[in-house]
C-alpha positions as CSV (number, residue, x, y, z in Angstrom):
1,M,35.8,27.6,34.8
2,A,37.6,26.3,37.9
3,R,36.2,23.5,40.1
4,I,33.3,24.5,42.3
5,G,34.0,23.7,46.0
6,K,36.0,20.6,47.1
7,R,34.9,18.0,44.6
8,V,31.3,18.0,45.7
9,G,28.2,17.9,43.5
10,R,27.7,16.8,40.0
11,N,30.8,15.7,38.1
12,F,32.8,16.4,41.3
13,G,32.2,20.1,41.0
14,F,33.5,20.6,37.5
15,G,30.2,21.3,35.8
16,R,26.8,19.8,35.0
17,Q,27.8,18.2,31.7
18,L,30.2,15.2,31.5
19,S,31.6,16.5,28.2
20,Y,32.4,19.9,29.8
21,A,33.6,18.6,33.2
22,G,36.4,16.4,31.8
23,P,38.3,19.1,29.9
24,Q,37.9,21.5,32.9
25,A,39.4,18.9,35.3
26,L,42.3,18.4,32.9
27,K,42.9,22.1,32.7
28,D,42.8,22.3,36.4
29,L,45.3,19.4,36.7
30,F,47.8,20.7,34.1
31,G,47.5,24.4,34.9
32,A,48.4,27.0,32.3
33,G,50.5,24.6,30.1
34,H,50.4,21.3,28.2
35,F,47.7,22.6,25.8
36,A,48.3,19.7,23.3
37,T,48.1,17.1,26.0
38,V,44.9,18.5,27.4
39,K,43.4,18.7,23.9
40,A,44.4,15.1,23.1
41,H,42.9,13.7,26.4
42,S,39.8,15.9,26.0
43,D,39.1,14.5,22.5
44,R,39.4,10.9,23.7
45,W,37.3,11.7,26.7
46,Q,34.6,13.0,24.3
47,A,34.5,9.6,22.6
48,F,33.9,8.0,26.0
49,V,31.2,10.6,26.8
50,N,29.5,9.8,23.5
51,W,29.4,6.1,24.4
52,C,28.1,6.9,27.9
53,R,25.2,8.8,26.4
54,S,24.5,6.1,23.8
55,D,22.1,3.2,23.9
56,E,25.1,0.9,24.1
57,G,26.5,2.8,27.1
58,P,25.1,3.4,30.6
59,R,23.2,6.6,29.6
60,L,24.8,8.7,32.3
61,N,26.0,12.3,32.5
62,D,27.7,12.4,35.9
63,A,31.2,11.2,36.6
64,R,30.2,10.2,40.1
65,Q,28.2,7.3,38.7
66,I,31.2,5.9,36.8
67,D,32.5,2.7,38.4
68,R,34.9,0.0,37.3
69,D,32.2,-2.1,35.7
70,I,31.3,0.7,33.4
71,L,34.9,1.3,32.5
72,M,35.3,-2.4,31.6
73,R,32.1,-2.3,29.5
74,Y,33.7,0.6,27.6
75,A,36.9,-1.4,27.2
76,T,34.9,-4.2,25.6
77,Y,33.2,-1.7,23.3
78,V,36.5,-0.2,22.2
79,R,37.9,-3.7,21.6
80,E,34.9,-4.4,19.3
81,Q,35.8,-1.2,17.4
82,V,39.3,-2.6,16.8
83,D,37.8,-6.0,15.7
84,Q,35.6,-4.1,13.2
85,G,38.6,-2.2,11.9
86,N,37.2,1.2,12.9
87,V,40.1,2.1,15.2
88,S,43.7,0.9,15.5
89,I,45.1,-0.9,18.6
90,A,47.2,2.2,19.4
91,T,44.1,4.5,19.2
92,A,42.1,2.1,21.4
93,Q,44.8,2.0,24.1
94,N,45.1,5.8,24.0
95,R,41.4,6.2,24.5
96,L,41.4,4.0,27.5
97,S,44.4,5.7,29.0
98,S,42.9,9.1,28.5
99,V,39.7,8.0,30.3
100,N,41.9,6.9,33.2
101,R,43.7,10.2,33.2
102,T,40.6,12.4,32.9
103,L,38.6,10.4,35.5
104,A,41.6,10.7,38.0
105,A,41.6,14.5,37.3
106,L,37.9,14.6,38.1
107,R,38.0,12.5,41.2
108,G,41.3,13.6,42.6
109,D,42.3,9.9,43.1
110,Q,42.9,6.7,41.1
111,Y,40.5,4.4,42.9
112,V,38.3,4.0,39.8
113,K,40.3,3.1,36.7
114,I,41.0,0.5,34.0
115,P,43.9,-1.3,35.6
116,S,45.8,-2.0,32.4
117,P,44.4,-0.7,29.0
118,S,46.5,-3.2,27.1
119,K,45.3,-6.2,29.1
120,A,41.7,-4.9,29.1
121,L,41.8,-4.9,25.3
122,G,43.5,-8.2,25.1
123,L,45.6,-6.9,22.3
124,Q,49.3,-6.4,21.7
125,R,50.1,-2.9,20.8
126,S,52.3,-3.0,17.8
127,S,52.2,-1.6,14.3
128,V,54.0,-4.5,12.8
129,R,52.4,-7.9,12.5
130,S,54.5,-10.8,13.7
131,E,52.1,-13.7,13.2
132,A,50.6,-14.9,10.0
133,P,46.9,-13.9,9.7
134,Q,44.2,-16.4,10.0
135,G,41.9,-16.9,7.1
136,Q,44.5,-17.2,4.3
137,D,43.4,-20.7,3.6
138,R,40.2,-20.4,1.5
139,V,39.1,-23.9,2.5
140,Q,39.1,-22.7,6.1
141,V,37.1,-19.6,5.1
142,R,34.6,-21.7,3.2
143,L,34.1,-24.0,6.2
144,I,33.5,-21.0,8.4
145,A,31.0,-19.5,6.0
146,Q,29.2,-22.8,5.8
147,A,29.1,-23.1,9.6
148,L,27.6,-19.7,9.8
149,S,25.0,-20.4,7.2
150,E,24.0,-23.6,9.0
151,R,23.4,-21.5,12.1
152,E,21.1,-19.2,10.1
153,Q,23.7,-16.5,9.9
154,S,23.7,-16.2,6.2
155,R,24.5,-12.5,6.1
156,V,27.5,-12.8,8.4
157,S,28.6,-15.8,6.3
158,A,28.5,-13.6,3.2
159,I,30.5,-10.9,5.1
160,V,33.2,-13.4,5.8
161,V,33.6,-14.3,2.2
162,L,33.4,-10.7,0.9
163,S,36.0,-9.4,3.5
164,R,38.4,-12.2,2.5
165,E,38.1,-11.5,-1.2
166,T,38.1,-7.7,-1.2
167,G,39.8,-6.7,2.0
168,M,36.8,-4.7,3.1
169,R,36.3,-3.7,6.7
170,L,33.3,-5.1,8.5
171,R,31.4,-1.8,8.2
172,E,32.3,-1.5,4.5
173,A,31.0,-5.1,3.8
174,I,27.7,-4.4,5.6
175,L,27.1,-1.0,3.9
176,A,28.4,-1.8,0.4
177,D,26.1,-0.6,-2.4
178,L,25.6,-4.0,-3.9
179,P,23.8,-3.1,-7.2
180,R,26.6,-0.5,-7.9
181,L,29.3,-3.0,-7.2
182,Q,27.7,-5.6,-9.4
183,R,27.4,-3.1,-12.3
184,E,31.1,-2.0,-11.9
185,A,32.2,-5.7,-11.8
186,H,30.3,-6.5,-15.0
187,R,31.2,-3.3,-17.0
188,L,34.6,-2.4,-15.7
189,G,36.1,-5.5,-14.2
190,K,36.9,-3.6,-11.0
191,I,34.9,-2.2,-8.0
192,N,35.2,1.0,-6.1
193,I,34.8,0.6,-2.3
194,Q,33.1,3.8,-1.1
195,D,30.4,3.0,1.4
196,G,31.1,2.8,5.1
197,T,34.7,3.9,4.7
198,K,36.7,5.6,7.5
199,G,37.7,9.2,7.8
200,G,35.4,10.5,5.0
201,R,37.4,8.7,2.3
202,S,34.4,8.3,0.0
203,G,33.2,9.7,-3.3
204,A,35.1,10.7,-6.4
205,S,37.8,12.4,-4.3
206,A,39.0,9.1,-2.9
207,P,38.5,6.3,-5.4
208,R,39.5,2.9,-4.1
209,W,39.4,0.3,-6.9
210,I,39.8,-3.4,-6.4
211,M,40.3,-5.7,-9.4
212,V,37.5,-8.3,-9.9
213,T,38.5,-11.9,-9.8
214,D,36.3,-15.0,-10.1
215,Q,36.4,-15.2,-6.3
216,V,35.2,-11.5,-6.0
217,R,32.4,-12.2,-8.4
218,E,31.3,-15.2,-6.4
219,A,31.5,-13.1,-3.2
220,L,29.4,-10.3,-4.6
221,D,26.8,-12.8,-5.9
222,R,26.6,-14.4,-2.5
223,V,26.1,-11.1,-0.6
224,S,23.5,-10.0,-3.2
225,E,21.6,-13.2,-2.7
226,V,21.2,-12.7,1.1
227,S,20.6,-8.9,0.9
228,P,17.2,-8.3,2.4
229,S,14.3,-7.4,0.1
230,G,14.1,-3.7,-0.7
231,S,17.7,-3.1,0.4
232,R,20.9,-2.1,-1.6
233,N,23.2,-3.6,1.2
234,L,23.0,-6.1,4.0
235,L,20.8,-4.1,6.2
236,A,17.0,-4.5,6.1
237,P,15.1,-1.3,5.2
238,D,14.0,-0.9,8.8
239,E,17.3,-2.1,10.4
240,S,20.0,0.2,11.7
241,Y,23.7,-0.5,11.5
242,K,23.9,-0.6,15.3
243,D,21.1,-3.1,15.6
244,F,22.7,-5.3,13.0
245,I,26.0,-5.3,14.9
246,Q,24.3,-6.0,18.3
247,K,21.7,-8.5,17.2
248,V,23.4,-10.3,14.3
249,V,27.1,-9.9,14.2
250,R,27.9,-10.1,18.0
251,P,26.1,-13.5,18.4
252,A,28.2,-14.8,15.5
253,R,31.6,-13.9,17.0
254,D,31.7,-17.0,19.3
255,L,31.2,-19.2,16.3
256,L,34.0,-17.4,14.5
257,H,36.3,-18.1,17.4
258,E,35.2,-21.7,17.5
259,C,36.2,-22.0,13.9
260,G,39.7,-20.5,14.5
261,L,39.1,-16.9,13.4
262,K,39.9,-14.2,15.9
263,G,37.9,-11.5,14.0
264,F,37.0,-10.0,10.7
265,H,40.1,-7.9,10.7
266,E,42.1,-11.1,10.1
267,L,40.4,-11.5,6.8
268,R,41.7,-8.0,5.7
269,A,45.2,-9.1,6.6
270,A,44.8,-12.4,4.7
271,Y,43.7,-10.4,1.6
272,A,46.8,-8.1,2.0
273,C,49.2,-11.1,2.2
274,E,47.7,-12.6,-0.9
275,R,47.9,-9.3,-2.8
276,Y,51.5,-8.9,-1.8
277,A,52.4,-12.3,-3.2
278,Q,50.5,-11.5,-6.4
279,L,52.3,-8.1,-6.8
280,T,55.8,-9.2,-6.0
281,G,56.0,-13.0,-6.5
282,F,57.2,-13.3,-2.9
283,P,55.3,-14.4,0.2
284,A,54.4,-11.6,2.6
285,T,57.1,-11.0,5.2
286,V,54.8,-12.4,7.9
287,N,54.6,-15.6,5.9
288,G,58.4,-15.9,5.8
289,G,58.9,-14.0,2.5
290,R,62.1,-12.0,1.7
291,G,60.8,-9.7,-1.0
292,H,61.6,-6.7,1.2
293,R,65.3,-7.7,1.0
294,E,65.4,-9.1,-2.5
295,D,63.8,-6.1,-4.3
296,R,63.2,-3.0,-2.1
297,E,61.6,-1.0,-4.9
298,L,59.2,-3.8,-5.8
299,D,58.3,-4.2,-2.1
300,Q,57.7,-0.5,-1.8
301,H,55.4,-0.4,-4.8
302,A,53.4,-3.4,-3.5
303,R,53.0,-1.8,-0.1
304,Q,51.7,1.4,-1.7
305,Q,49.2,-0.5,-3.8
306,I,48.0,-2.5,-0.8
307,S,47.7,0.6,1.3
308,H,45.5,2.1,-1.3
309,E,43.3,-1.0,-1.7
310,L,42.8,-1.2,2.1
311,G,41.8,2.4,2.3
312,H,44.8,3.8,4.1
313,N,46.8,6.9,3.3
314,R,50.0,5.7,4.9
315,I,52.3,2.9,3.6
316,D,53.6,2.1,7.1
317,V,50.2,0.9,8.1
318,V,50.6,-2.1,5.8
319,S,53.1,-3.6,8.1
320,A,50.3,-4.3,10.5
321,Y,48.8,-6.6,7.8
322,I,51.8,-8.3,6.1
323,G,54.8,-7.7,8.4
324,G,57.7,-5.3,8.5
325,R,60.6,-4.6,6.2
326,R,63.6,-5.4,8.4
């Protein structure tokens, strides 16, 4: 369907639904070619549309209502997704760039856009970590957890400890089946991270075992203690994940920053660095280690193991946690 009229009417004449209008505007812009480009932008535009229609978004369905404030709200939301480990920095920047491109195709101008996706996110796009992660020092983590508990944020306090000791993402720590993990820790000496994982990597088809240490046992005990009555995880029976993020986790982020922790994802990186040292006997590259040069085969094996424990399918992703191999 081509544009109706000269960019007049709902969604600038490209249709009544925001989800439909975006891809139509892209097809109109690119003509008969660039199918893969149109598909990629359309998929990312759909993520924006889903947010627009959600309770967190502006609840709109007309591109004419989209202004810069709305775009910056979306940028903040995407940044939170990165902090929670749900999307990578590259994915986040691509999503914002595609929103810019699609909105320009709809409007026929670039007056309303996110000026700089990278600056809006406040993140450096790189797949290789160059700075040592925060949270490697357990004394620091314990102080952060204590500060959270003192502010009546016991559940977030428990998440901090569990993420540091197991490498769980924020969502995984919140939705972890605590009775099952406790049973596995007691009977098997290892736990299988399955709840809240990304990309459908759950169930027997994608086991993700973590060896249980004293610290892991203590973390599990701590989380179990603050789990609401009648719940198997950190959510109360009448509480949604979204509500927990908005009403509990978000208010705690400022305190995390005050305590010197940029976000929960830093704790995954701290876990990865510690595991690398345990598996190789060398500090992680980002901590000044030279294991990648001293023993390439051992380094490769460690990265594969860490990739598995963090729930990734690609070994190259590990460089974002422990540093590169050059």
